FIMIRO-266362 format. One record per residue (C-alpha): residue number from 1; y, z negated, x. Coordinates in pm, 1 decimal. Layout:
<rs>
(r NUM, (Y, Z, X)),
...
</rs>
This chain:
<rs>
(r 1, (28251.6, -8615.8, 13769.2)),
(r 2, (27897.9, -8633.9, 13896.3)),
(r 3, (27769.9, -8969.4, 14039.2)),
(r 4, (27814.0, -8974.6, 14418.1)),
(r 5, (27615.9, -9182.8, 14664.6)),
(r 6, (27833.9, -9339.1, 14924.0)),
(r 7, (27704.0, -9406.1, 15277.5)),
(r 8, (28008.0, -9596.4, 15406.1)),
(r 9, (28035.5, -9750.6, 15748.3)),
(r 10, (28058.6, -9486.6, 16014.5)),
(r 11, (27927.8, -9731.1, 16273.5)),
(r 12, (27580.8, -9703.5, 16104.7)),
(r 13, (27359.8, -9546.7, 16376.8)),
(r 14, (27032.9, -9362.3, 16313.4)),
(r 15, (26714.9, -9460.1, 16493.7)),
(r 16, (26619.6, -9262.0, 16790.4)),
(r 17, (26433.2, -8937.7, 16714.6)),
(r 18, (26138.1, -8809.5, 16911.6)),
(r 19, (26249.5, -8461.3, 16821.5)),
(r 20, (26589.7, -8352.8, 16971.8)),
(r 21, (26874.6, -8311.3, 16728.3)),
(r 22, (27023.8, -7968.2, 16702.2)),
(r 23, (27341.8, -7821.0, 16565.2)),
(r 24, (27210.5, -7672.6, 16232.8)),
(r 25, (27556.8, -7523.7, 16149.8)),
(r 26, (27581.3, -7308.5, 16460.7)),
(r 27, (27658.3, -6947.7, 16352.8)),
(r 28, (27634.5, -7030.7, 15986.2)),
(r 29, (27925.7, -6887.1, 15766.7)),
(r 30, (28172.0, -7123.5, 15615.8)),
(r 31, (28331.0, -7079.8, 15265.4)),
(r 32, (28613.7, -7242.3, 15091.2)),
(r 33, (28751.9, -7315.7, 14744.6)),
(r 34, (29070.3, -7138.4, 14867.5)),
(r 35, (29053.8, -6771.5, 14756.9)),
(r 36, (29251.3, -6643.8, 15053.4)),
(r 37, (29018.4, -6814.7, 15316.4)),
(r 38, (28910.4, -6561.2, 15576.5)),
(r 39, (28807.7, -6758.5, 15879.3)),
(r 40, (28449.1, -6864.0, 15799.8)),
(r 41, (28288.4, -6734.9, 16116.6)),
(r 42, (28538.7, -6913.7, 16333.4)),
(r 43, (28432.0, -7264.4, 16223.2)),
(r 44, (28082.0, -7249.1, 16367.5)),
(r 45, (28115.4, -7018.1, 16670.1)),
(r 46, (28122.0, -7304.7, 16924.2)),
(r 47, (28487.7, -7247.3, 17029.0)),
(r 48, (28684.0, -7578.6, 17026.2)),
(r 49, (29037.4, -7474.9, 17087.2)),
(r 50, (29345.4, -7532.5, 16866.8)),
(r 51, (29435.0, -7169.7, 16938.8)),
(r 52, (29147.9, -7055.3, 16724.6)),
(r 53, (29189.6, -7247.7, 16405.2)),
(r 54, (29129.1, -7127.1, 16052.1)),
(r 55, (29386.3, -7212.8, 15777.6)),
(r 56, (29289.4, -7338.6, 15439.0)),
(r 57, (29610.1, -7342.0, 15231.7)),
(r 58, (29808.0, -7654.4, 15119.4)),
(r 59, (29713.3, -7965.6, 14932.0)),
(r 60, (29360.9, -8093.6, 14886.4)),
(r 61, (29121.0, -7816.6, 14999.0)),
(r 62, (28759.2, -7795.3, 15101.1)),
(r 63, (28542.6, -7587.4, 15336.5)),
(r 64, (28166.3, -7569.5, 15308.2)),
(r 65, (27867.6, -7482.8, 15530.3)),
(r 66, (27545.4, -7350.5, 15393.5)),
(r 67, (27265.5, -7442.9, 15632.2)),
(r 68, (27037.1, -7188.2, 15476.4)),
(r 69, (26772.4, -7445.9, 15379.0)),
(r 70, (26736.8, -7817.9, 15327.3)),
(r 71, (26739.2, -8024.8, 15651.0)),
(r 72, (26730.1, -8395.3, 15751.5)),
(r 73, (27087.8, -8449.5, 15870.3)),
(r 74, (27235.5, -8756.9, 16036.4)),
(r 75, (27549.9, -8649.6, 16210.1)),
(r 76, (27856.8, -8425.5, 16133.7)),
(r 77, (28120.1, -8357.6, 16393.9)),
(r 78, (28436.5, -8162.5, 16324.6)),
(r 79, (28772.8, -8063.1, 16474.9)),
(r 80, (29096.8, -8004.6, 16283.3)),
(r 81, (29394.1, -7860.8, 16466.8)),
(r 82, (29454.3, -8117.6, 16747.3)),
(r 83, (29709.5, -7977.9, 16985.6)),
(r 84, (29993.4, -8208.7, 16872.4)),
(r 85, (29782.5, -8512.5, 16774.2)),
(r 86, (29859.8, -8489.8, 16407.6)),
(r 87, (29672.8, -8694.1, 16143.2)),
(r 88, (29504.5, -8528.6, 15847.0)),
(r 89, (29497.0, -8709.2, 15514.8)),
(r 90, (29218.0, -8760.9, 15256.5)),
(r 91, (28941.2, -8653.1, 15493.8)),
(r 92, (28612.0, -8662.1, 15308.1)),
(r 93, (28268.7, -8538.1, 15418.0)),
(r 94, (27991.6, -8486.0, 15158.3)),
(r 95, (27633.4, -8348.2, 15160.1)),
(r 96, (27423.3, -8207.8, 14878.5)),
(r 97, (27148.1, -7960.4, 14777.7)),
(r 98, (27385.3, -7835.4, 14499.0)),
(r 99, (27621.5, -7568.6, 14623.7)),
(r 100, (27869.3, -7664.6, 14348.4)),
(r 101, (27855.1, -8028.5, 14451.9)),
(r 102, (27822.7, -8136.7, 14090.9)),
(r 103, (27502.2, -8338.2, 14137.0)),
(r 104, (27313.6, -8514.1, 14413.1)),
(r 105, (27623.9, -8570.4, 14629.9)),
(r 106, (27624.7, -8812.1, 14922.7)),
(r 107, (27953.7, -8903.9, 15075.6)),
(r 108, (27926.5, -8999.8, 15444.3)),
(r 109, (28292.7, -9024.0, 15525.7)),
(r 110, (28608.7, -9099.5, 15313.0)),
(r 111, (28952.4, -9211.3, 15437.3)),
(r 112, (29129.8, -9144.7, 15113.8)),
(r 113, (29266.1, -9502.3, 15079.4)),
(r 114, (29448.8, -9447.2, 14740.6)),
(r 115, (29184.3, -9224.1, 14568.5)),
(r 116, (29427.3, -8941.3, 14534.3)),
(r 117, (29140.5, -8697.0, 14583.4)),
(r 118, (28941.0, -8854.0, 14296.0)),
(r 119, (28627.8, -8928.7, 14482.4)),
(r 120, (28676.8, -9306.2, 14500.5)),
(r 121, (28874.4, -9527.9, 14732.5)),
(r 122, (28772.0, -9459.1, 15081.2)),
(r 123, (28699.0, -9732.3, 15342.1)),
(r 124, (28721.8, -9528.0, 15661.5)),
(r 125, (29036.8, -9525.1, 15870.8)),
(r 126, (29280.8, -9244.6, 15931.6)),
(r 127, (29282.3, -9110.6, 16282.9)),
(r 128, (29481.2, -8894.0, 16517.5)),
(r 129, (29325.4, -8556.5, 16603.0)),
(r 130, (29207.9, -8501.8, 16960.0)),
(r 131, (29005.4, -8247.3, 17148.1)),
(r 132, (28702.3, -8482.0, 17123.4)),
(r 133, (28689.7, -8423.6, 16749.8)),
(r 134, (28564.6, -8662.7, 16483.4)),
(r 135, (28200.9, -8772.1, 16492.3)),
(r 136, (28045.9, -8913.3, 16176.0)),
(r 137, (27696.6, -9075.0, 16203.3)),
(r 138, (27494.7, -9195.7, 15908.8)),
(r 139, (27141.5, -9276.0, 15795.9)),
(r 140, (26938.3, -8954.5, 15747.1)),
(r 141, (27030.4, -8751.9, 15446.9)),
(r 142, (26833.7, -8444.1, 15318.8)),
(r 143, (27083.2, -8165.4, 15232.4)),
(r 144, (27139.3, -7795.7, 15253.2)),
(r 145, (27526.2, -7790.7, 15200.1)),
(r 146, (27798.2, -7981.0, 15383.2)),
(r 147, (28148.8, -7994.0, 15243.1)),
(r 148, (28461.5, -8126.6, 15413.6)),
(r 149, (28792.1, -8209.4, 15232.1)),
(r 150, (29142.3, -8262.8, 15364.1)),
(r 151, (29474.8, -8292.8, 15197.8)),
(r 152, (29734.6, -8182.0, 15451.9)),
(r 153, (29850.6, -8360.7, 15762.7)),
(r 154, (30141.6, -8569.3, 15909.0)),
(r 155, (30275.8, -8235.2, 16028.9)),
(r 156, (30273.5, -8030.8, 15705.6)),
(r 157, (30086.4, -7981.6, 15385.0)),
(r 158, (29840.2, -7735.8, 15526.1)),
(r 159, (29477.8, -7779.7, 15636.7)),
(r 160, (29341.8, -7630.0, 15957.2)),
(r 161, (28983.9, -7635.0, 16094.3)),
(r 162, (28873.4, -7548.4, 16445.7)),
(r 163, (28498.3, -7618.7, 16446.7)),
(r 164, (28224.6, -7794.6, 16244.0)),
(r 165, (27889.0, -7910.4, 16368.6)),
(r 166, (27603.3, -8054.5, 16153.6)),
(r 167, (27329.6, -8228.8, 16348.6)),
(r 168, (26966.4, -8283.8, 16240.2)),
(r 169, (26604.9, -8195.3, 16320.5)),
(r 170, (26510.3, -7821.4, 16314.8)),
(r 171, (26152.5, -7886.0, 16196.3)),
(r 172, (26276.1, -8065.7, 15882.8)),
(r 173, (26403.9, -7744.1, 15734.3)),
(r 174, (26243.4, -7663.6, 15387.8)),
(r 175, (26341.0, -7512.5, 15062.3)),
(r 176, (26495.5, -7745.8, 14807.7)),
(r 177, (26310.8, -7828.2, 14478.7)),
(r 178, (25989.6, -7959.3, 14622.5)),
(r 179, (25650.0, -7933.3, 14449.6)),
(r 180, (25446.8, -7607.8, 14426.5)),
(r 181, (25575.0, -7287.8, 14585.6)),
(r 182, (25459.2, -6932.5, 14520.9)),
(r 183, (25220.9, -6770.0, 14756.3)),
(r 184, (25299.1, -6432.6, 14592.6)),
(r 185, (25620.7, -6334.2, 14432.9)),
(r 186, (25849.4, -6059.7, 14315.6)),
(r 187, (26226.1, -6082.6, 14353.2)),
(r 188, (26493.1, -5817.5, 14306.5)),
(r 189, (26863.8, -5868.5, 14358.0)),
(r 190, (26946.3, -5532.3, 14198.2)),
(r 191, (27154.4, -5436.0, 14502.9)),
(r 192, (27138.7, -5059.0, 14421.3)),
(r 193, (27407.8, -4804.4, 14476.6)),
(r 194, (27351.9, -4632.9, 14144.9)),
(r 195, (27078.0, -4516.8, 13904.2)),
(r 196, (26995.0, -4228.4, 14144.2)),
(r 197, (26925.3, -4464.4, 14437.0)),
(r 198, (26580.6, -4372.0, 14577.7)),
(r 199, (26499.9, -4740.1, 14637.6)),
(r 200, (26506.5, -4807.5, 14264.5)),
(r 201, (26186.0, -4600.5, 14217.3)),
(r 202, (26035.4, -4716.7, 14551.2)),
(r 203, (26072.4, -5073.9, 14425.7)),
(r 204, (25883.4, -4987.6, 14110.8)),
(r 205, (26150.3, -4968.7, 13846.7)),
(r 206, (26169.8, -4708.4, 13563.2)),
(r 207, (26476.9, -4624.0, 13357.9)),
(r 208, (26358.2, -4539.4, 13008.8)),
(r 209, (26421.9, -4189.2, 12882.3)),
(r 210, (26144.5, -4136.3, 12631.7)),
(r 211, (26186.3, -4164.1, 12248.4)),
(r 212, (26042.5, -4427.5, 12023.3)),
(r 213, (26106.3, -4778.3, 11899.9)),
(r 214, (26247.6, -5018.8, 11870.0)),
(r 215, (26581.1, -4922.5, 11701.8)),
(r 216, (26718.9, -4702.5, 11430.3)),
(r 217, (26532.1, -4379.8, 11341.8)),
(r 218, (26642.9, -4098.4, 11565.8)),
(r 219, (26773.1, -4322.2, 11839.6)),
(r 220, (26753.7, -4198.9, 12202.1)),
(r 221, (26692.0, -4395.5, 12519.8)),
(r 222, (26886.6, -4254.0, 12819.0)),
(r 223, (26845.2, -4342.1, 13186.7)),
(r 224, (27226.2, -4311.6, 13230.3)),
(r 225, (27266.0, -4610.0, 13005.2)),
(r 226, (27160.9, -4828.1, 13296.0)),
(r 227, (27419.2, -4852.5, 13582.0)),
(r 228, (27474.1, -5076.7, 13884.6)),
(r 229, (27820.0, -5231.1, 13920.3)),
(r 230, (28005.2, -5477.5, 14151.3)),
(r 231, (27999.0, -5837.0, 14042.8)),
(r 232, (28369.9, -5921.1, 13972.4)),
(r 233, (28298.5, -6287.6, 14028.5)),
(r 234, (28112.8, -6255.9, 14359.4)),
(r 235, (28231.4, -6009.0, 14623.6)),
(r 236, (27947.2, -5808.3, 14775.0)),
(r 237, (27709.1, -5887.0, 14482.4)),
(r 238, (27575.5, -5610.0, 14254.7)),
(r 239, (27455.7, -5624.4, 13892.8)),
(r 240, (27231.9, -5412.1, 13679.2)),
(r 241, (27425.1, -5326.2, 13358.0)),
(r 242, (27258.8, -5206.8, 13036.9)),
(r 243, (27483.8, -5039.6, 12785.9)),
(r 244, (27401.1, -4943.5, 12426.5)),
(r 245, (27634.0, -4736.3, 12196.0)),
(r 246, (27639.6, -4616.9, 11838.8)),
(r 247, (27847.8, -4424.7, 11582.0)),
(r 248, (27653.6, -4583.9, 11299.1)),
(r 249, (27385.6, -4310.7, 11288.2)),
(r 250, (27047.6, -4291.6, 11445.6)),
(r 251, (27122.4, -3960.8, 11612.9)),
(r 252, (27446.7, -4109.6, 11749.4)),
(r 253, (27275.4, -4420.3, 11890.4)),
(r 254, (27191.4, -4454.4, 12265.6)),
(r 255, (26993.2, -4754.7, 12395.7)),
(r 256, (26904.1, -4887.1, 12741.8)),
(r 257, (26595.4, -5015.4, 12906.6)),
(r 258, (26474.0, -5081.2, 13258.4)),
(r 259, (26118.2, -5195.8, 13342.0)),
(r 260, (25850.0, -5225.9, 13606.3)),
(r 261, (25617.0, -4933.6, 13626.1)),
(r 262, (25341.9, -5170.9, 13733.1)),
(r 263, (25156.8, -5375.4, 13475.6)),
(r 264, (25039.6, -5667.2, 13693.2)),
(r 265, (25208.9, -5975.3, 13588.4)),
(r 266, (25047.5, -6259.0, 13390.2)),
(r 267, (25034.8, -6621.7, 13476.8)),
(r 268, (25308.5, -6795.1, 13675.2)),
(r 269, (25684.1, -6816.4, 13642.6)),
(r 270, (25931.4, -6547.1, 13511.4)),
(r 271, (26300.9, -6590.7, 13560.5)),
(r 272, (26620.3, -6389.0, 13539.3)),
(r 273, (26995.0, -6459.0, 13554.6)),
(r 274, (27146.3, -6262.8, 13262.3)),
(r 275, (27500.4, -6231.5, 13116.6)),
(r 276, (27478.4, -6217.8, 12739.9)),
(r 277, (27775.7, -6084.5, 12531.1)),
(r 278, (27856.3, -6161.8, 12170.8)),
(r 279, (28101.5, -5880.8, 12113.4)),
(r 280, (28118.1, -5502.7, 12194.5)),
(r 281, (28324.8, -5394.8, 12497.3)),
(r 282, (28480.9, -5135.6, 12270.4)),
(r 283, (28491.9, -5053.9, 11899.8)),
(r 284, (28428.4, -5270.5, 11589.9)),
(r 285, (28197.4, -5572.7, 11609.9)),
(r 286, (27915.3, -5658.2, 11371.3)),
(r 287, (27609.4, -5444.4, 11450.0)),
(r 288, (27269.6, -5601.5, 11477.5)),
(r 289, (27225.0, -5585.2, 11854.6)),
(r 290, (26941.0, -5735.3, 12053.7)),
(r 291, (26970.0, -5831.2, 12421.8)),
(r 292, (26625.2, -5892.9, 12570.8)),
(r 293, (26432.8, -6007.7, 12876.7)),
(r 294, (26052.4, -5982.0, 12817.2)),
(r 295, (25707.9, -5902.7, 12936.3)),
(r 296, (25474.0, -5671.9, 12756.7)),
(r 297, (25118.7, -5526.6, 12797.9)),
(r 298, (24978.9, -5190.8, 12693.8)),
(r 299, (24845.9, -5175.4, 12336.6)),
(r 300, (24521.1, -4983.1, 12277.9)),
(r 301, (24542.4, -4977.4, 11900.3)),
(r 302, (24684.4, -5150.6, 11599.4)),
(r 303, (24581.4, -5518.7, 11585.5)),
(r 304, (24468.5, -5499.5, 11949.8)),
(r 305, (24337.8, -5859.9, 12022.6)),
(r 306, (24432.9, -5828.0, 12391.2)),
(r 307, (24793.3, -5724.0, 12333.6)),
(r 308, (25032.5, -5965.7, 12511.2)),
(r 309, (25409.7, -5994.2, 12490.9)),
(r 310, (25662.3, -6282.2, 12571.7)),
(r 311, (26024.8, -6236.9, 12470.1)),
(r 312, (26372.1, -6388.6, 12528.8)),
(r 313, (26594.2, -6215.1, 12261.5)),
(r 314, (26956.5, -6283.9, 12182.4)),
(r 315, (27093.1, -6162.8, 11847.5)),
(r 316, (27465.9, -6237.7, 11874.2)),
(r 317, (27540.8, -6095.1, 11526.3)),
(r 318, (27239.2, -6247.9, 11352.4)),
(r 319, (26929.7, -6084.1, 11214.4)),
(r 320, (26559.8, -6139.0, 11123.1)),
(r 321, (26662.7, -6349.0, 10827.3)),
(r 322, (26916.1, -6560.8, 11014.4)),
(r 323, (27279.3, -6489.5, 10950.6)),
(r 324, (27407.7, -6681.2, 11251.3)),
(r 325, (27380.8, -6587.1, 11619.2)),
(r 326, (27067.9, -6711.2, 11778.9)),
(r 327, (26843.3, -6703.9, 12086.1)),
(r 328, (26481.7, -6624.1, 11992.4)),
(r 329, (26162.0, -6704.3, 12185.0)),
(r 330, (25862.3, -6503.0, 12063.7)),
(r 331, (25505.6, -6502.5, 12191.2)),
(r 332, (25281.8, -6234.5, 12050.1)),
(r 333, (24909.8, -6211.8, 11962.6)),
(r 334, (24917.0, -5865.5, 11806.2)),
(r 335, (25080.0, -5640.9, 11543.0)),
(r 336, (25021.6, -5325.5, 11345.4)),
(r 337, (25271.3, -5046.4, 11269.4)),
(r 338, (25174.7, -4921.7, 10924.0)),
(r 339, (25220.8, -5123.9, 10727.3)),
(r 340, (25415.4, -5351.6, 10958.4)),
(r 341, (25254.8, -5681.4, 11034.0)),
(r 342, (25300.7, -5915.0, 11336.4)),
(r 343, (25112.4, -6220.0, 11446.6)),
(r 344, (25350.8, -6432.9, 11659.8)),
(r 345, (25464.3, -6778.7, 11746.1)),
(r 346, (25849.1, -6779.6, 11719.1)),
(r 347, (26141.3, -7022.4, 11756.8)),
(r 348, (26510.9, -6958.7, 11729.8)),
(r 349, (26806.7, -7154.8, 11846.5)),
(r 350, (27134.8, -7091.8, 11665.5)),
(r 351, (27468.3, -7061.5, 11864.2)),
(r 352, (27684.1, -6847.9, 12080.3)),
(r 353, (27525.0, -6775.1, 12417.8)),
(r 354, (27802.5, -6551.0, 12561.7)),
(r 355, (27817.6, -6574.6, 12939.9)),
(r 356, (27577.5, -6613.8, 13231.1)),
(r 357, (27241.9, -6794.3, 13181.6)),
(r 358, (26935.8, -6853.4, 13382.3)),
(r 359, (26626.8, -6772.3, 13171.4)),
(r 360, (26294.8, -6923.8, 13289.1)),
(r 361, (25952.0, -6890.9, 13137.5)),
(r 362, (25636.5, -7046.9, 13266.1)),
(r 363, (25281.5, -6922.2, 13180.4)),
(r 364, (25029.9, -7179.4, 13299.3)),
(r 365, (24754.6, -7411.5, 13170.1)),
(r 366, (24731.4, -7224.4, 12835.4)),
(r 367, (25095.4, -7296.4, 12754.6)),
(r 368, (25413.0, -7075.7, 12748.0)),
(r 369, (25733.3, -7276.4, 12802.5)),
(r 370, (26080.7, -7120.6, 12758.7)),
(r 371, (26380.2, -7275.7, 12944.1)),
(r 372, (26756.8, -7190.5, 12927.5)),
(r 373, (26974.9, -7319.0, 13212.7)),
(r 374, (26716.9, -7585.1, 13308.3)),
(r 375, (26668.6, -7709.3, 12948.9)),
(r 376, (26323.1, -7673.2, 12784.0)),
(r 377, (26375.5, -7506.9, 12440.9)),
(r 378, (26036.3, -7372.0, 12317.3)),
(r 379, (25661.8, -7391.5, 12390.5)),
(r 380, (25376.5, -7185.1, 12250.2)),
(r 381, (25002.1, -7175.6, 12326.1)),
(r 382, (24663.7, -7111.3, 12174.1)),
(r 383, (24586.1, -6750.6, 12089.3)),
(r 384, (24940.5, -6644.0, 12183.5)),
(r 385, (24874.6, -6717.8, 12553.5)),
(r 386, (24875.9, -6378.1, 12743.3)),
(r 387, (24525.5, -6213.2, 12760.7)),
(r 388, (24609.2, -5924.8, 12995.1)),
(r 389, (24852.8, -5822.7, 13265.1)),
(r 390, (25204.2, -5722.4, 13156.4)),
(r 391, (25518.5, -5537.6, 13291.0)),
(r 392, (25865.5, -5690.3, 13310.0)),
(r 393, (26140.3, -5531.6, 13096.0)),
(r 394, (26503.2, -5567.7, 13008.5)),
(r 395, (26646.6, -5375.6, 12714.3)),
(r 396, (26945.5, -5351.6, 12487.7)),
(r 397, (26885.1, -5209.0, 12138.2)),
(r 398, (26999.7, -5210.9, 11775.5)),
(r 399, (26807.7, -5342.2, 11475.8)),
(r 400, (26679.1, -5052.8, 11260.0)),
(r 401, (26873.0, -5173.3, 10954.7)),
(r 402, (27157.6, -5340.8, 11142.0)),
(r 403, (27419.6, -5065.9, 11204.3)),
(r 404, (27760.3, -5104.9, 11053.2)),
(r 405, (27868.6, -4850.9, 10797.1)),
(r 406, (28136.9, -4698.9, 11005.0)),
(r 407, (28160.3, -4385.9, 11224.7)),
(r 408, (28384.4, -4562.5, 11478.7)),
(r 409, (28196.4, -4562.3, 11815.9)),
(r 410, (28121.0, -4901.9, 11971.3)),
(r 411, (27944.6, -5011.5, 12291.5)),
(r 412, (27771.3, -5327.8, 12393.7)),
(r 413, (27661.5, -5439.6, 12744.2)),
(r 414, (27425.3, -5689.7, 12908.0)),
(r 415, (27432.2, -5764.5, 13282.9)),
(r 416, (27141.9, -5879.8, 13502.8)),
(r 417, (27202.9, -6043.8, 13841.4)),
(r 418, (26842.8, -6089.9, 13959.8)),
(r 419, (26481.9, -6117.7, 13841.7)),
(r 420, (26200.5, -6333.6, 13993.2)),
(r 421, (25834.8, -6382.6, 13926.6)),
(r 422, (25612.9, -6644.1, 14102.7)),
(r 423, (25252.8, -6541.9, 14062.6)),
(r 424, (25012.9, -6819.5, 13958.2)),
(r 425, (25268.5, -7092.9, 14017.1)),
(r 426, (25447.8, -7279.9, 13738.7)),
(r 427, (25791.1, -7363.8, 13889.8)),
(r 428, (26062.8, -7582.6, 13749.8)),
(r 429, (26405.9, -7422.9, 13692.5)),
(r 430, (26537.2, -7612.2, 13998.2)),
(r 431, (26255.1, -7468.8, 14212.8)),
(r 432, (26340.0, -7111.0, 14089.2)),
(r 433, (26710.3, -7166.6, 14182.6)),
(r 434, (26599.3, -7284.6, 14529.7)),
(r 435, (26375.4, -6980.9, 14579.7)),
(r 436, (26660.4, -6740.6, 14480.3)),
(r 437, (26908.2, -6925.1, 14699.2)),
(r 438, (26663.8, -6895.8, 14992.5)),
(r 439, (26619.0, -6515.7, 14938.6)),
(r 440, (26994.7, -6470.2, 14932.2)),
(r 441, (27049.1, -6703.2, 15234.8)),
(r 442, (26791.6, -6484.1, 15420.1)),
(r 443, (26957.5, -6167.1, 15288.8)),
(r 444, (26639.9, -6056.2, 15121.8)),
(r 445, (26725.9, -5822.0, 14835.0)),
(r 446, (26378.8, -5717.8, 14729.6)),
(r 447, (26021.2, -5843.5, 14771.7)),
(r 448, (25703.9, -5780.0, 14577.7)),
(r 449, (25362.1, -5885.5, 14690.3)),
(r 450, (25223.2, -5968.7, 14349.7)),
(r 451, (24875.1, -5834.0, 14289.0)),
(r 452, (24709.9, -5732.9, 13950.9)),
(r 453, (24440.4, -5950.6, 13808.2)),
(r 454, (24086.8, -5831.3, 13861.9)),
</rs>
């Protein structure tokens, strides 16, 4: 369990503020760890009547308010069902910048006297519910998320909330993460209906349909290999899905690629949330398959000294002289086709990477740094630093000599949740996450004000 800061002593009063406090939770939706929770809007609508409660199942359960951005908070007030004066058990109030509450958690109230909830023995007293609600004051805490726990009541095992207020200063609102922020950025949530959605082209995306490498000889690239699907883990969210299939022959191989038509990205931060897979969704496993998020420039000729390319590439079935699955980071200076020769800086990290990952790459101060899920994995520089503007690509393709010797058809997929670029700003992975959370809190599905270098 993550370390939790305890601010005990409800009688600890904040100093007077020159700026009036406001209810930052007003109108903000509430969520819950209970899958059947459906009363999110009722908890912040200002109505404080037991007739309008929202139920949150039995046992220890939580509800959570997303304030939309980080604020300075010093008071939380809440009402459970109070009509019969019942007492709720294991009442805990926590604040954090982490929506999962795994890190940076501050507990401001805890009346779990036997530690049955697992957050430590509480020192606050149990209390009978009244129409006045429960007011918890504490020294100012900077946080975006507020979570409240309860473990049933003296009346029954269920939990019921009427209203939640979170008080702080409105002017303190700011994105989490701190440090530099992007003045110009591109963000796309891939919230498209399908591959025929007119907004896809309006937002600058191209689905590849032209022939050529990489891949086995005779391979085709088809726009219909890119689709947009519902996210099974997040209702209302959409994903871009790339699918590649083969029957073991070049002619029977179809690959997928989506990329920005504009070539205008160079220095700054690149990021994407990608679901890698290490097995086909159908058919036999074992093909040399490559799942890629990368940037690439035009190439004027073989050995073009201005050519620029930066790659995240997963080879779940091995390849490039490595038998084990590995994630590769490659920064290019140049290459030639005939005979093949490449000049690259390259690192690989063996292991299985199946599942969702946040890929972040910074290009700043003559250094390229590759991160996976917040951890720095590789760094390149020198002549491999980009020398001209690039486009952003995702593709899914087979190694030219990596097809299994079988005619049984098989298909592989890779999903992309979102993509982000901060122009001329080297952000940390935490700052990237904060920027994406802010876009989603503001219901921004696409923005692009990045300009090409002159």
